[in-house]
N, C-alpha and C positions, 0 to 999 in steps of 0.2 A: 423339511426330509422329516422331520419328527409328526407334521398335524398332516403329511402326504399318508405317513405310518397309520396315523391315530383315526382317519376317515375312512382309510380303505376297509383295517381290517375290525374299524367300529369297536378298539379299545385299547384308549387312550392309558397311559403310565403316570397319567395327573388329575388330580384332579377337576384341577381347572378347566381341565381342556374335557371333562369328562360329562358338562353339561351341554357343551356346545356340540358333542360330540354326539349323545341322549337325544336332545333337540330333534337334528340334523339325520339322525337314524327314524326319529319316528317321524319325522317330512317324509322321508325314502320313504318308508312303509304306508304311509296313506295314501302315498301317490302312486305306488307299484314301481318303483322306477328307482335303479341301480346307480348309483355316479360314480362315474371312473377320474381315479387325478391321476397325475403325471411328477415329476419336479422337474425343474427347467432352471440353466441355473441364469444366473446374475447375468453372463456376459451373455448370451443368448436370451435377454427379455428384455424389451423394449422398452418398458415400463419401469426398465430398474436402470436406467439412459443419465435421467436426469440426476436421479441421487448416487451415482456413480461419480457423475459429470461436477455435481461437488464437491465429493468426498475430493476430489484430487486440486479443489481452491484451499484446501489450508479450513481452519475455524478462522467463525464470523469477524469477531473481535479484532484477529489481527491480519484483517485487510481492510478495518478502518484506514490503517497507517502500512506504506511502502515499507518493502523488505528492509534497508536501507538505516530507514526511520527504525526499525523495529530492534535494529541490530543495535541503532545507536542507544535506543533506550536503554538497552539490557544493562550494555556495558555502562551506562552512567548510573543504576540502580546497582549496579554491582559496586560499583564505586563507593558507591554510600552506603554500601555494608559494613564495605574493608572501615569507612570512616569509623563505622559507629563501631569493630573491632578493635579498629586502632586506637580509640578510646576509650576502650571499656566500659562503652553506653549499652543498654540493654534494646530491643528493638522493641518500638513502641505497640503497644496495644490498644490505643485510646487515638480520634484524630484529635484531640487536643493535646495528647502526646508528641503524636508524628507532624503536629504544626511548629511544634514549638522544635522539636530536635531540628525542623529542615530547615528554620529561619535558622541555628543555631551553624547548621554547614553552609549555608550558603553565607555567613560571617567567613565560616573558614576560609569556603572555594574563593572569595572576593579577599580574602588574608595572603592568600599561597599567589594571587596571580592569575585566575584562571580567565578562562571568559565568559560574556554573558549565556553566549550557549550552552557552555558546559551547567552551566547553573539552572538555563532552559530545561534544559535534556534533565537533569536526574529529579526537577518536579514534575514534567511532562510522563519522564519511564516512571517513577513509584507510580502515579497516578494510572498510568495507565495500565500497569501491572497490575496490582492490587483491585482493578476493573471500577474505576471511581473517577470521579468528576467534581475542580474544583471546592477539596475538603479539607484545602489549611489555605484560609483567605493572607492567615500572616506572613505565608513564604510568598502565596502571590506579590502580598504588596512590597518586600521585599525586593523581590525582583522585580517591580514597576521601579524603585526608587533607581537600582542600580542600571536601569538602561537613562534612567533621566542624566543617571551622571556621567554614565561611558556610553558616548555617543561614538553608533557607527563609522568605523571609518571607512566612506564608499570609493568605489574608484572613480576621478572623472569621465564622466561621456567621452566617446569615441568619436571627432568630428569626421564630416562626410570626406574630406580633402584626406586623413589620415588613412580612412575603409581604403580612398581609390589608391593611394600607395599603396599599401599592402598589397592588394588584389594587381596591379601592376609590378612589384616586383616579382610577384609571384609567378606571373604570365612570363616572364623574362627571363623567369627557370626553366620554364616549364612544369610549373608545376600547376596546372588549370584547376583541380578539384580543390586544391588550399582558396586560388582566389574562387573559385563557386561558394566556396562554401564564406569565404570573406564575407562576397557580397549578399546574400541570400540572407547571413548572420545580423546582417548589420539593415539589411530594407524589410527583414518580415518582424526586426529589435525579439526573437529570439535569443532564449541560453545556451548557454553554452553544449550543455549536452542533446539541444534539439537539433544545433546547427550540425554537428556532426555527426546525427543518425541520420542525416538527409542524404539521398544517392538519387540520382537522374534516372533511375523506376519508375520513384510513388511522385515524384511534379508531374502531373495533369498540367498540359499549356496546350491554349489553342495559338493555333497561324495568329493573329495580333501579337503575339507573343503578352496574352494575359494567361492569368491559370491558377489551380489550387495546389497546395502545398497539404498536403497530411503529415500531422502533427506526432511522431513518437507517443507511447502512453505518460504522458505528461503529469504533474503534480494534478493539476488543477482537471487533467481526463479522469484519475484515478478516485478523484472525491467527488466527480461527478458519473463518472461508468459509461464516458463516451468521448470520443477521439475528437482533437481539433482538429479545427483545419484553420490555413492561414491564405487569404487571398496576396494571387502575385500578377503584380500591374507593373516593372519597371523592365522593359523590352531587351535590358541591356544585362539584366540578373537575369532572364530568362535565356539566354542566349549565353550565358556563363554555365547557366545547369543544363544543355540540352546534352 
């Protein structure tokens, strides 16, 4: 609105706008023409649509990771600050001091029985919120040592016989959706969230029993910015998901 008023009245209120208005007025005088200006709101301006869409997506640095991960990072960083306050330690003002303080914090977490995931969230969360990366090599080396000493306790894979038994038990109780989820998740090697997000309306099947299953926004899809799909080639699974 300020620009429209200044160009229409040829009387700008600021010295910076004055240079533009005087130059524009000279061009109008030389051409013997008079320009007409009007104001268009952002909601009615098609050129503002991309900017409005991007504004709704939030900050770019927060879009690098998922909302759940960001919340976990913030919680871990707050716990690090609480540790500094409890120990009467000052907030580090250099990366060298931050590295040493984080190493002490990792030792504290290990002594308190925290998991390696909590330690990883602390390092990643502090660096993400400080908008930097790999600035604390000593702390990351300690985390690597932690990983060698504390092996992950992974669940054993489910054999096909157990998968069939679970699906048969579900079908016997009339739980067709649960049986289809078990079969599709096992056949397509889906994560738990991906399997639970499936529905019959999104699965594209051909008459031969083969098809394509579009996955929800997975971790890899968010990193690449494109949805993922998997091929379905088991007629039994296709029949259960119809």
